N, CA, C and O of each residue as an XYZ file, in Angstrom:
824
protein
N     -14.016     10.887     62.700
C     -12.742     10.231     61.922
C     -12.726     11.389     60.789
O     -13.630     11.944     60.165
N     -11.159     11.535     60.788
C     -10.848     12.585     59.550
C     -10.278     11.613     58.077
O      -9.497     10.662     58.116
N     -10.881     12.148     56.958
C     -10.806     11.178     55.588
C      -9.296     11.522     55.251
O      -8.726     12.512     55.710
N      -8.774     10.700     54.496
C      -7.509     10.651     54.292
C      -7.509     11.210     53.190
O      -8.368     10.916     52.358
N      -6.493     12.191     52.924
C      -6.391     13.312     51.738
C      -6.068     12.299     50.354
O      -5.103     11.535     50.384
N      -7.022     12.382     49.087
C      -7.074     11.738     48.201
C      -5.726     11.957     47.390
O      -5.670     11.317     46.339
N      -4.987     12.492     47.596
C      -3.442     12.260     47.277
C      -2.234     11.439     47.612
O      -1.184     11.184     47.023
N      -2.949     10.996     49.190
C      -2.297     10.056     49.800
C      -2.564      8.836     49.864
O      -1.865      8.046     50.499
N      -3.798      8.449     49.104
C      -4.301      7.359     49.165
C      -3.348      6.062     47.886
O      -2.805      6.180     46.788
N      -3.564      5.094     48.717
C      -2.599      4.068     47.522
C      -3.550      3.492     46.713
O      -4.542      3.015     47.263
N      -3.436      3.436     45.392
C      -4.451      2.726     44.592
C      -3.882      1.469     44.238
O      -2.758      1.296     43.767
N      -4.788      0.556     44.514
C      -4.503     -1.181     44.850
C      -4.178     -1.609     43.378
O      -3.753     -2.735     43.119
N      -4.360     -0.825     42.602
C      -4.501     -1.108     40.837
C      -2.563     -0.542     40.416
O      -1.724     -1.194     39.795
N      -2.457      0.492     40.884
C      -1.309      1.217     40.399
C       0.007      0.118     41.283
O       1.117     -0.111     40.801
N      -0.501     -0.427     42.651
C       0.598     -1.009     43.108
C       0.876     -2.645     42.520
O       1.932     -3.275     42.565
N      -0.512     -3.096     41.940
C      -0.407     -4.378     40.887
C       0.422     -4.061     40.025
O       1.353     -4.831     39.789
N       0.305     -2.964     39.406
C       1.161     -2.852     37.911
C       2.621     -2.654     38.457
O       3.489     -2.945     37.634
N       3.102     -2.182     39.784
C       4.322     -1.903     39.820
C       4.983     -3.486     40.310
O       6.128     -3.911     40.154
N       3.981     -4.039     40.848
C       4.656     -5.041     40.980
C       4.683     -5.983     39.836
O       5.611     -6.774     40.006
N       3.987     -6.231     38.658
C       4.048     -6.981     37.504
C       5.356     -6.318     36.866
O       6.235     -7.077     36.458
N       5.531     -4.857     36.757
C       6.657     -4.693     36.212
C       7.688     -4.881     36.765
O       8.675     -4.841     36.031
N       7.882     -5.113     37.995
C       9.170     -5.879     38.808
C       9.416     -6.871     38.265
O      10.490     -7.084     37.703
N       8.208     -7.886     38.347
C       8.381     -9.106     37.898
C       9.133     -9.246     36.501
O      10.082     -9.981     36.228
N       8.473     -8.368     35.715
C       8.952     -8.832     34.022
C      10.207     -8.016     33.948
O      10.795     -8.277     32.899
N      10.920     -7.000     34.775
C      12.195     -6.820     34.638
C      13.184     -7.438     35.045
O      14.321     -7.237     34.619
N      12.873     -8.299     35.953
C      13.573     -9.669     36.823
C      13.453    -10.899     35.911
O      14.399    -11.682     35.995
N      12.533    -11.196     35.111
C      12.532    -11.945     34.150
C      13.217    -11.613     32.529
O      13.575    -12.488     31.740
N      13.280    -10.163     32.302
C      14.038    -10.066     31.276
C      15.632     -9.968     31.884
O      16.526    -10.303     31.106
N      15.965     -9.569     33.096
C      17.468     -9.821     33.246
C      18.020    -11.200     33.080
O      19.065    -11.461     32.483
N      17.124    -12.169     33.737
C      17.374    -13.217     33.610
C      17.693    -13.941     32.224
O      18.521    -14.840     32.078
N      16.762    -13.299     31.080
C      16.608    -13.736     29.952
C      18.310    -13.241     29.407
O      19.093    -14.048     28.906
N      18.549    -12.141     29.580
C      19.803    -11.334     29.298
C      20.782    -12.097     29.599
O      21.514    -12.386     28.652
N      21.168    -12.725     31.085
C      21.982    -13.186     31.355
C      22.666    -14.648     30.635
O      23.790    -15.045     30.329
N      21.182    -15.187     30.575
C      21.121    -16.260     29.769
C      21.733    -16.514     28.417
O      22.700    -17.208     28.104
N      20.876    -15.730     27.658
C      21.958    -15.834     26.096
C      23.026    -15.055     26.768
O      23.681    -16.052     26.461
N      23.790    -14.331     27.330
C      24.918    -14.001     27.231
C      26.121    -15.299     27.605
O      27.205    -15.460     27.042
N      25.528    -16.130     28.732
C      26.412    -17.375     28.943
C      26.262    -18.067     27.566
O      27.330    -18.451     27.090
N      25.224    -18.286     26.882
C      24.735    -19.180     25.633
C      25.785    -18.942     24.555
O      26.436    -19.818     23.986
N      25.871    -17.248     24.304
C      27.020    -17.112     23.655
C      28.440    -17.418     23.891
O      29.332    -17.454     23.044
N      28.523    -17.616     25.054
C      30.231    -17.984     25.410
C      30.024    -19.638     25.262
O      30.996    -20.247     24.816
N      28.988    -20.306     25.556
C      29.074    -21.741     25.381
C      29.170    -21.996     24.055
O      30.055    -22.834     23.879
N      28.521    -21.559     22.760
C      28.465    -21.822     21.608
C      29.474    -21.733     21.179
O      29.507    -22.311     20.092
N      31.103    -20.960     21.647
C      32.231    -21.041     21.107
C      32.883    -22.573     20.946
O      33.243    -23.121     19.905
N      32.913    -22.997     22.082
C      33.800    -24.403     21.890
C      32.768    -25.207     21.500
O      33.191    -26.171     20.862
N      31.358    -25.191     21.655
C      30.425    -26.167     20.652
C      30.576    -26.178     19.362
O      30.544    -27.219     18.704
N      30.790    -24.790     18.771
C      30.825    -24.485     17.199
C      32.300    -25.254     16.669
O      32.377    -26.015     15.705
N      33.662    -24.755     17.749
C      34.901    -25.278     17.308
C      34.632    -26.969     17.550
O      35.488    -27.656     16.993
N      33.812    -27.567     18.127
C      33.885    -28.909     18.389
C      33.166    -29.629     16.890
O      33.581    -30.484     16.108
N      32.157    -28.975     16.943
C      31.420    -29.078     15.507
C      32.477    -29.505     14.445
O      32.692    -30.634     14.003
N      33.119    -28.254     14.128
C      34.005    -28.000     13.041
C      35.113    -29.269     13.076
O      35.386    -29.898     12.053
N      35.662    -29.535     14.274
C      36.654    -30.491     14.621
C      36.210    -31.910     14.117
O      36.953    -32.732     13.580
N      35.079    -32.034     14.341
C      34.434    -33.639     13.759
C      34.105    -33.497     12.638
O      34.406    -34.482     11.964
N      33.397    -32.379     11.850
C      33.270    -32.707     10.442
C      34.535    -32.303      9.240
O      34.551    -32.433      8.016
N      35.506    -31.783     10.177
C      36.787    -31.797      9.342
C      36.826    -30.404      8.592
O      37.755    -30.165      7.820
N      35.738    -29.411      8.836
C      35.800    -28.029      8.032
C      36.702    -27.366      8.622
O      37.123    -26.586      7.768
N      37.391    -27.165      9.808
C      38.247    -25.944     10.426
C      39.528    -26.179      9.495
O      40.024    -27.238      9.110
N      39.889    -24.918      9.267
C      41.370    -25.028      8.808
C      41.481    -25.663      7.115
O      42.431    -26.328      6.701
N      40.441    -25.324      6.422
C      40.517    -26.238      5.333
C      41.227    -25.954      4.456
O      41.262    -26.756      3.522
N      42.057    -24.758      4.373
C      42.919    -23.482      3.242
C      44.430    -24.123      4.266
O      45.098    -23.177      4.683
N      44.848    -25.169      4.573
C      46.320    -25.459      5.529
C      46.358    -26.635      5.395
O      45.297    -27.258      5.421
N      47.666    -27.353      5.199
C      47.991    -28.844      5.626
C      47.668    -29.375      7.380
O      47.910    -28.778      8.429
N      47.260    -30.243      7.221
C      47.394    -31.031      8.815
C      48.368    -31.092      9.317
O      49.418    -31.037      8.676
N      48.327    -31.220     10.558
C      49.987    -31.582     11.445
C      50.191    -32.905     11.133
O      49.060    -33.352     10.942
N      50.994    -33.783     10.974
C      51.412    -34.996     10.945
C      52.270    -35.458     11.905
O      53.460    -35.516     11.596
N      51.965    -35.766     12.898
C      53.507    -36.143     13.614
C      53.514    -37.808     13.352
O      52.592    -38.596     13.144
N      54.947    -37.983     13.455
C      55.651    -39.456     13.106
C      54.879    -40.626     13.679
O      54.945    -41.004     14.848
N      54.179    -41.127     12.767
C      53.795    -42.087     13.051
C      54.000    -43.727     12.558
O      54.535    -43.927     11.468
N      53.650    -44.638     13.218
C      54.166    -46.105     12.726
C      53.328    -46.497     11.928
O      52.147    -46.266     12.189
N      53.669    -47.196     10.732
C      52.518    -47.702      9.891
C      52.129    -48.865     10.071
O      52.886    -49.812      9.857
N      50.622    -49.061     10.585
C      50.096    -50.244     11.148
C      49.823    -51.434      9.696
O      48.776    -51.446      9.048
N      50.717    -52.124      9.493
C      50.470    -52.961      8.227
C      49.903    -54.182      8.590
O      50.303    -55.230      8.085
N      48.693    -54.135      9.709
C      48.390    -55.412     10.058
C      46.829    -55.109      9.459
O      46.210    -56.110      9.098
N      46.120    -53.729      9.323
C      45.226    -53.500      8.376
C      45.003    -52.529      7.736
O      45.614    -51.466      7.843
N      43.853    -52.825      6.782
C      43.954    -51.898      5.618
C      42.808    -51.111      5.750
O      41.910    -51.718      6.334
N      42.421    -49.558      5.290
C      41.134    -49.164      5.516
C      41.229    -48.383      3.877
O      42.084    -47.803      3.208
N      39.901    -48.752      3.754
C      39.113    -48.457      2.233
C      39.534    -46.873      2.156
O      39.552    -46.282      3.236
N      39.832    -46.221      1.116
C      38.928    -44.881      1.341
C      38.675    -44.752     -0.244
O      39.398    -45.131     -1.165
N      37.049    -43.901     -0.293
C      36.655    -43.992     -1.213
C      36.318    -42.380     -1.694
O      36.054    -41.587     -0.790
N      36.326    -41.864     -3.187
C      35.937    -40.743     -3.322
C      34.953    -40.233     -4.191
O      34.732    -40.773     -5.275
N      34.207    -39.013     -3.715
C      33.528    -38.287     -4.049
C      33.505    -37.066     -4.839
O      33.651    -36.020     -4.206
N      33.381    -37.009     -5.841
C      33.170    -35.089     -6.671
C      31.980    -34.905     -6.753
O      31.019    -35.654     -6.928
N      32.126    -33.597     -6.581
C      30.600    -32.614     -6.883
C      31.041    -31.387     -7.606
O      32.226    -31.056     -7.652
N      29.995    -30.659     -8.218
C      30.396    -29.572     -8.630
C      28.917    -28.772     -8.323
O      27.809    -29.294     -8.446
N      29.223    -27.198     -7.838
C      28.194    -26.477     -7.643
C      28.036    -25.285     -8.855
O      28.953    -24.518     -9.150
N      27.125    -25.284     -9.290
C      27.196    -24.059    -10.552
C      28.648    -23.833    -11.145
O      29.082    -22.685    -11.240
N      29.426    -24.962    -11.556
C      30.587    -24.584    -12.155
C      31.026    -25.350    -13.269
O      31.284    -26.545    -13.120
N      31.148    -24.739    -14.465
C      31.193    -25.555    -15.768
C      32.451    -26.122    -15.948
O      33.167    -25.743    -16.876
N      32.865    -27.137    -15.032
C      33.914    -27.610    -15.262
C      33.617    -29.440    -15.245
O      32.621    -30.006    -14.796
N      34.669    -29.985    -15.800
C      34.304    -31.923    -15.481
C      34.939    -31.861    -13.928
O      35.190    -30.731    -13.510
N      35.222    -33.024    -13.027
C      35.517    -33.046    -12.171
C      35.356    -34.479    -11.719
O      34.215    -34.849    -11.445
N      36.337    -35.311    -11.611
C      36.488    -36.735    -11.308
C      37.804    -36.711    -10.473
O      38.769    -35.947    -10.487
N      37.435    -38.052     -9.587
C      38.650    -38.874     -8.962
C      39.563    -39.859     -9.909
O      38.970    -40.858    -10.314
N      40.610    -39.739    -10.218
C      41.407    -40.677    -11.296
C      40.926    -41.977    -11.050
O      40.346    -42.694    -11.865
N      41.275    -42.307     -9.572
C      40.830    -43.822     -9.282
C      39.810    -43.870     -8.116
O      40.290    -43.600     -7.016
N      38.654    -44.128     -8.154
C      37.701    -44.172     -7.505
C      37.636    -45.045     -5.882
O      36.613    -45.349     -5.268
N      38.571    -45.213     -5.618
C      38.954    -45.811     -4.300
C      40.532    -46.261     -4.059
O      41.283    -46.553     -4.990
N      40.815    -46.269     -3.024
C      42.161    -47.098     -2.714
C      42.195    -47.687     -1.345
O      41.362    -47.235     -0.560
N      42.830    -48.413     -1.008
C      43.440    -48.756      0.087
C      44.433    -48.560      0.830
O      45.486    -48.715      0.211
N      44.586    -48.233      2.099
C      45.985    -47.494      2.704
C      46.175    -48.484      4.009
O      45.437    -49.330      4.515
N      47.273    -48.083      4.274
C      47.627    -48.660      6.004
C      47.340    -47.267      6.619
O      47.688    -46.212      6.087
N      46.614    -47.375      7.888
C      46.785    -46.497      8.740
C      48.618    -45.952      8.972
O      49.565    -46.737      8.920
N      48.722    -44.602      9.198
C      49.980    -44.266      9.286
C      51.007    -44.269      7.769
O      52.144    -43.806      7.867
N      50.672    -44.645      6.825
C      51.321    -44.483      5.386
C      50.663    -43.357      4.886
O      49.486    -42.998      4.906
N      52.029    -42.730      4.285
C      51.761    -41.644      3.472
C      50.984    -42.017      1.728
O      51.342    -42.887      0.934
N      50.277    -41.383      1.637
C      49.227    -42.096      0.199
C      49.083    -40.778     -0.581
O      48.830    -39.644     -0.175
N      49.306    -41.232     -1.768
C      49.016    -40.041     -2.721
C      47.898    -40.403     -3.904
O      48.237    -41.267     -4.713
N      46.586    -39.792     -4.050
C      45.710    -39.856     -5.068
C      45.864    -38.854     -6.078
O      46.784    -38.044     -5.965
N      44.941    -38.799     -7.225
C      44.935    -37.754     -8.213
C      43.509    -37.498     -8.330
O      42.675    -38.355     -8.038
N      43.185    -36.224     -8.792
C      41.694    -36.138     -9.102
C      42.216    -34.935    -10.530
O      43.236    -34.343    -10.884
N      40.657    -35.098    -11.018
C      41.208    -34.304    -12.863
C      40.088    -33.417    -12.719
O      38.996    -33.727    -12.244
N      40.406    -32.374    -13.129
C      39.450    -30.839    -13.714
C      39.315    -30.582    -15.061
O      40.288    -30.811    -15.780
N      38.456    -30.217    -15.468
C      38.654    -29.706    -16.843
C      37.649    -28.687    -17.222
O      36.516    -29.043    -17.548
N      37.938    -27.645    -17.203
C      37.394    -26.176    -17.463
C      36.681    -26.367    -19.366
O      37.319    -26.632    -20.385
N      35.419    -26.144    -19.225
C      34.828    -26.965    -20.225
C      34.250    -25.587    -21.233
O      33.552    -25.730    -22.236
N      34.641    -24.517    -20.790
C      34.139    -22.931    -21.075
C      35.328    -22.661    -22.078
O      36.311    -23.402    -22.082
N      35.224    -21.676    -22.853
C      36.333    -20.672    -23.760
C      37.174    -19.811    -23.064
O      37.973    -19.105    -23.679
N      37.068    -19.781    -21.560
C      37.600    -18.441    -20.768
C      37.828    -18.904    -19.574
O      36.967    -19.597    -19.032
N      39.151    -18.582    -18.868
C      39.251    -18.453    -17.426
C      38.264    -18.626    -16.515
O      37.478    -17.678    -16.510
N      37.878    -19.959    -15.318
C      36.908    -19.650    -14.496
C      37.963    -20.142    -13.215
O      38.970    -20.843    -13.315
N      37.515    -19.677    -12.291
C      38.250    -19.988    -10.690
C      37.414    -20.941    -10.078
O      36.210    -20.848    -10.315
N      37.879    -21.990     -9.214
C      36.903    -22.370     -8.253
C      37.704    -22.763     -7.074
O      38.918    -22.958     -7.135
N      36.924    -22.887     -5.890
C      37.464    -23.827     -4.655
C      36.866    -25.120     -4.278
O      35.689    -25.481     -4.295
N      37.768    -25.635     -3.991
C      36.951    -26.943     -3.337
C      36.836    -27.198     -1.824
O      37.877    -27.125     -1.171
N      35.454    -27.549     -1.073
C      35.645    -27.757      0.383
C      35.395    -29.141      0.361
O      34.570    -29.682     -0.375
N      36.379    -29.910      1.475
C      36.045    -31.092      1.415
C      35.254    -31.445      2.340
O      35.012    -30.506      3.098
N      34.583    -32.700      2.691
C      33.800    -33.305      3.550
C      34.142    -35.027      3.959
O      34.856    -35.674      3.192
N      33.712    -35.510      4.898
C      33.973    -36.854      5.315
C      32.547    -37.639      5.386
O      31.408    -37.194      5.532
N      32.942    -38.735      5.257
C      31.735    -40.037      5.859
C      32.051    -41.242      6.204
O      32.518    -41.896      5.271
N      31.993    -41.636      6.925
C      31.218    -40.744      8.600
C      31.880    -39.729      8.703
O      33.001    -39.655      8.200
N      31.328    -38.743      9.373
C      31.716    -37.470      9.629
C      33.295    -37.587     10.803
O      34.258    -36.820     10.776
N      33.084    -38.846     11.777
C      34.087    -38.578     12.547
C      35.245    -39.108     12.285
O      36.228    -39.171     13.023
N      35.075    -39.600     10.903
C      36.528    -40.074     10.323
C      37.360    -38.753     10.297
O      38.554    -38.730     10.597
N      36.768    -37.845      9.983
C      37.632    -36.348      9.582
C      38.695    -36.069     10.930
O      39.796    -35.587     10.663
N      38.498    -36.248     11.781
C      39.611    -36.108     12.789
C      40.677    -37.198     13.085
O      41.288    -37.309     14.148
N      40.837    -38.164     11.737
C      41.643    -39.109     11.761
C      42.324    -39.185     10.387
O      42.980    -40.157     10.012
N      42.101    -38.032      9.644
C      42.413    -38.036      8.073
C      43.118    -36.858      8.099
O      42.543    -35.774      8.198
N      44.440    -36.983      8.009
C      45.366    -35.783      7.869
C      46.161    -35.652      6.363
O      47.020    -36.354      5.830
N      45.499    -34.487      5.967
C      45.992    -34.456      4.296
C      47.027    -33.497      4.507
O      46.849    -32.532      5.250
N      48.198    -33.718      3.844
C      49.657    -32.885      3.704
C      49.412    -32.090      2.647
O      49.608    -30.877      2.729
N      48.960    -32.664      1.543
C      48.584    -31.750      0.404
C      47.415    -31.643     -0.165
O      46.827    -32.724     -0.125
N      46.844    -30.855     -0.654
C      45.344    -30.950     -1.360
C      45.528    -29.400     -2.213
O      46.217    -28.400     -2.012
N      44.602    -29.772     -3.170
C      44.408    -28.877     -3.947
C      43.279    -27.784     -2.981
O      43.365    -26.558     -3.043
N      42.362    -28.441     -2.210
C      41.359    -27.231     -1.733
C      42.563    -26.225     -0.975
O      42.103    -25.106     -0.749
N      43.454    -26.330     -0.705
C      44.141    -25.440     -0.031
C      44.162    -24.285     -0.753
O      44.609    -23.330     -0.117
N      43.797    -24.037     -1.965
C      43.725    -22.523     -3.184
C      42.884    -22.685     -3.911
O      42.369    -23.710     -4.358
N      42.675    -21.478     -4.090
C      41.826    -21.849     -5.288
C      42.798    -21.702     -6.672
O      43.868    -21.167     -6.961
N      41.746    -22.517     -7.353
C      42.109    -23.009     -8.511
C      41.752    -22.287     -9.979
O      40.572    -22.457    -10.284
N      42.381    -21.664    -10.767
C      42.117    -20.995    -12.114
C      42.646    -21.661    -13.318
O      43.811    -21.605    -13.712
N      41.560    -22.365    -13.919
C      41.446    -23.212    -15.245
C      41.325    -22.194    -16.127
O      40.471    -21.312    -16.034
N      42.386    -22.298    -17.237
C      42.078    -21.494    -18.838
C      41.302    -22.268    -19.455
O      41.114    -23.459    -19.208
N      40.822    -21.629    -20.279
C      39.825    -22.003    -21.288
C      40.249    -23.100    -22.009
O      41.050    -22.970    -22.935
N      39.795    -24.167    -21.682
C      39.289    -26.064    -22.217
C      40.646    -26.450    -21.623
O      41.318    -27.235    -22.293
N      41.197    -25.966    -20.341
C      42.381    -26.434    -19.586
C      41.658    -27.793    -18.734
O      40.521    -27.957    -18.291
N      42.944    -28.704    -18.737
C      42.892    -29.687    -17.709
C      43.628    -30.109    -17.425
O      44.610    -30.396    -18.111
N      43.385    -30.411    -15.818
C      44.696    -30.502    -15.069
C      44.282    -31.510    -14.025
O      43.200    -31.690    -13.467
N      45.435    -32.111    -13.919
C      45.508    -33.025    -12.606
C      46.287    -32.929    -11.647
O      47.509    -32.925    -11.798
N      45.480    -32.804    -10.079
C      45.688    -32.516     -8.917
C      46.010    -33.280     -7.814
O      45.051    -34.001     -7.538
N      46.833    -33.421     -7.149
C      46.995    -34.862     -6.215
C      46.545    -33.856     -4.682
O      46.306    -32.668     -4.469
N      46.606    -35.112     -3.857
C      45.878    -34.929     -2.760
C      46.829    -36.335     -1.738
O      46.575    -37.536     -1.832
N      47.751    -35.803     -0.962
C      48.346    -36.592     -0.214
C      48.195    -36.236      1.425
O      48.257    -35.185      2.064
N      47.930    -37.857      1.831
C      47.125    -37.916      2.951
C      47.838    -39.191      3.912
O      48.603    -40.046      3.466
N      47.458    -39.095      5.083
C      47.587    -40.174      6.113
C      47.008    -40.510      7.098
O      47.020    -39.856      8.141
N      46.382    -41.629      6.926
C      44.990    -42.011      8.045
C      45.828    -42.382      9.617
O      46.742    -43.149      9.920
N      45.037    -41.470     10.327
C      46.115    -41.533     11.464
C      45.569    -43.299     12.167
O      44.456    -43.817     12.260
N      46.799    -43.729     12.501
C      46.275    -44.977     13.146
C      45.847    -45.549     14.463
O      45.904    -46.701     14.893
N      45.155    -43.808     15.281
C      44.466    -44.051     16.140
C      43.103    -44.586     15.781
O      42.393    -45.145     16.617
N      42.714    -44.389     14.398
C      41.647    -44.414     13.695
C      40.665    -45.892     14.243
O      41.153    -47.007     14.056
N      39.312    -45.752     14.898
C      39.175    -47.014     15.462
C      39.017    -48.067     14.577
O      38.671    -47.765     13.435
N      39.197    -49.268     14.851
C      39.274    -50.695     14.137
C      37.900    -50.704     13.542
O      37.743    -50.605     12.325
N      37.300    -50.774     14.048
C      35.878    -51.146     13.619
C      35.349    -49.820     12.218
O      34.379    -49.964     11.474
N      36.125    -48.862     12.215
C      35.753    -48.011     11.143
C      36.762    -48.502      9.897
O      37.973    -48.341     10.047
N      36.301    -49.040      8.797
C      37.128    -49.720      7.875
C      37.046    -49.006      6.385
O      37.683    -49.232      5.356
N      36.134    -48.171      6.651
C      36.079    -47.429      5.284
C      35.684    -45.896      5.718
O      35.058    -45.548      6.719
N      36.326    -44.941      4.496
C      36.209    -43.701      4.777
C      35.900    -43.159      3.370
O      36.462    -43.596      2.366
N      34.786    -41.983      3.348
C      34.639    -41.721      1.951
C      34.965    -39.837      2.588
O      34.688    -39.173      3.588
N      35.790    -39.610      1.106
C      36.595    -38.374      0.958
C      35.781    -37.407     -0.093
O      35.958    -37.376     -1.311
N      35.054    -36.799      0.498
C      34.205    -36.024     -0.724
C      34.502    -34.253     -1.137
O      34.342    -33.389     -0.275
N      34.745    -34.066     -1.918
C      34.987    -32.753     -2.722
C      33.719    -32.181     -3.606
O      33.043    -32.760     -4.457
N      33.634    -30.719     -3.054
C      32.606    -29.997     -3.995
C      33.491    -28.566     -4.167
O      33.796    -27.763     -3.286
N      33.804    -28.529     -5.655
C      33.703    -27.377     -6.538
C      32.600    -26.441     -6.005
O      31.423    -26.801     -5.970
N      33.043    -25.146     -5.562
C      32.345    -24.001     -5.859
C      33.237    -22.879     -7.181
O      34.346    -22.941     -7.712
N      32.044    -21.908     -7.300
C      32.806    -21.157     -8.569
C      32.966    -19.914     -7.508
O      32.253    -19.621     -6.549
N      34.189    -19.267     -8.033
C      34.722    -17.876     -7.174
C      34.127    -16.872     -8.010
O      34.626    -16.672     -9.117
N      33.182    -16.248     -7.652
C      32.886    -14.691     -8.896
C      34.218    -13.924     -8.497
O      35.074    -13.948     -7.614
N      33.880    -13.189     -9.727
C      35.138    -12.059    -10.147
C      36.242    -12.395    -10.293
O      37.132    -11.547    -10.230
N      36.518    -13.651    -10.520
C      37.858    -14.586    -10.964
C      37.753    -15.189    -11.944
O      38.237    -16.313    -12.080
N      37.017    -14.501    -12.951
C      37.255    -15.482    -14.379
C      35.915    -16.519    -14.272
O      35.956    -17.420    -15.110
N      34.689    -16.536    -13.338
C      33.653    -17.320    -13.402
C      32.885    -16.686    -14.231
O      33.258    -15.541    -14.490
N      31.698    -17.140    -14.858
C      30.489    -16.710    -15.372
C      29.383    -16.995    -14.692
O      28.328    -16.495    -15.082
N      29.396    -17.823    -13.582
C      28.313    -18.688    -12.918
C      27.512    -17.670    -12.085
O      27.942    -16.606    -11.639
N      26.465    -18.098    -11.973
C      25.203    -17.296    -11.467
C      25.805    -16.533     -9.858
O      26.749    -16.997     -9.217
N      25.130    -15.496     -9.516
C      25.704    -15.100     -7.754
C      25.174    -15.859     -6.820
O      25.335    -15.417     -5.682
N      24.607    -16.833     -6.906
C      24.390    -17.488     -5.923
C      24.952    -18.430     -5.581
O      24.754    -19.072     -4.550
N      25.873    -18.661     -6.567
C      27.112    -19.717     -6.548
C      27.993    -19.402     -5.458
O      28.370    -20.231     -4.630
N      28.441    -17.705     -5.480
C      29.456    -17.609     -4.734
C      29.118    -17.554     -3.332
O      29.971    -17.599     -2.445
N      27.653    -17.438     -3.093
C      27.065    -17.402     -1.737
C      27.238    -18.764     -1.200
O      27.468    -18.944     -0.005
N      27.117    -19.871     -2.176
C      26.983    -20.931     -1.812
C      28.534    -21.374     -1.147
O      28.817    -22.117     -0.207
N      29.269    -20.676     -1.955
C      31.076    -21.070     -1.671
C      31.191    -20.087     -0.290
O      32.040    -20.339      0.565
N      30.495    -19.236     -0.189
C      30.896    -18.385      1.122
C      30.131    -19.177      2.120
O      30.793    -19.601      3.067
N      28.932    -19.443      2.090
C      28.613    -20.379      3.246
C      29.070    -21.536      3.600
O      29.060    -21.934      4.765
N      29.552    -22.236      2.534
C      30.641    -23.201      2.755
C      31.933    -23.082      3.479
O      32.413    -23.906      4.257
N      32.342    -22.135      3.173
C      33.748    -21.762      3.466
C      33.257    -21.107      5.055
O      33.632    -21.805      5.996
N      32.539    -19.966      5.390
C      32.469    -19.924      6.834
C      32.213    -20.809      7.395
O      31.904    -20.523      8.551
N      32.165    -22.004      7.141
C      32.064    -23.155      8.204
C      33.266    -23.814      8.849
O      33.350    -24.514      9.858
N      34.165    -23.396      7.987
C      35.664    -23.688      8.258
C      36.360    -22.789      9.277
O      37.295    -23.123     10.004
N      35.639    -21.349      9.210
C      36.436    -20.486      9.880
C      36.790    -20.292     11.074
O      37.564    -19.374     11.347
C-alpha cells in the first residue's frame, strides 16, 4: 500500500480550528445584526421616554388645541424650585394653585441674583408623577429661553399653562418642578461642572 504524501494529509486539529472559526464568525455576525436592530429600536423608545417625562421640546410652547373647560373637577398644581450651583434665590410666588382642566392658568416665579455681576441660567422642567407631563401644556414659560440677571436683579416670570381635560380623573395633583442650571461663559462664575450638569439635562430633551 502506498503511503499518503505528507502534504496531502488532513490534520484533524486544523479542521477543528477552522470549524470553530466559522462558528465564531457566525456568532459575531448575529451580534452585529442584533446591535444594528437594537439601535433602530432605541429611537422610538427614547422618544417615548421623552414624551412621558415631558423633557422633549422644552424650549418652545406646547400646542394647545381648543378645549372646553371641565368645571366639574379641580386639579391641584404644586410647585417645586431648585438651583444647581447657581448663586440665585428662586421661588414660586404661590406654592400651589387649583385649576379646572381646560382653563388657561397663569402663575408667577421669582428669581434674585445675589451676586455683584450678571449671571445667566437656564431652567429645566420636570413633572410628578412623570405621566402627568403629557397632559400639561405650557403656553408661556421662562424655561423657553436662558435668563440673564444683572447684579442684584430681582425678576418675576410668568408660566401660562393648560391642563388637558383628557387628564385621568384619578390624577388629582400634579407637581411642576423647575431646576435652574448655570450657563457658563454668559456671566456665570460657577464651577465648570455646573455647565456639564446643564448640558446633560438639556440633552435629555433633544
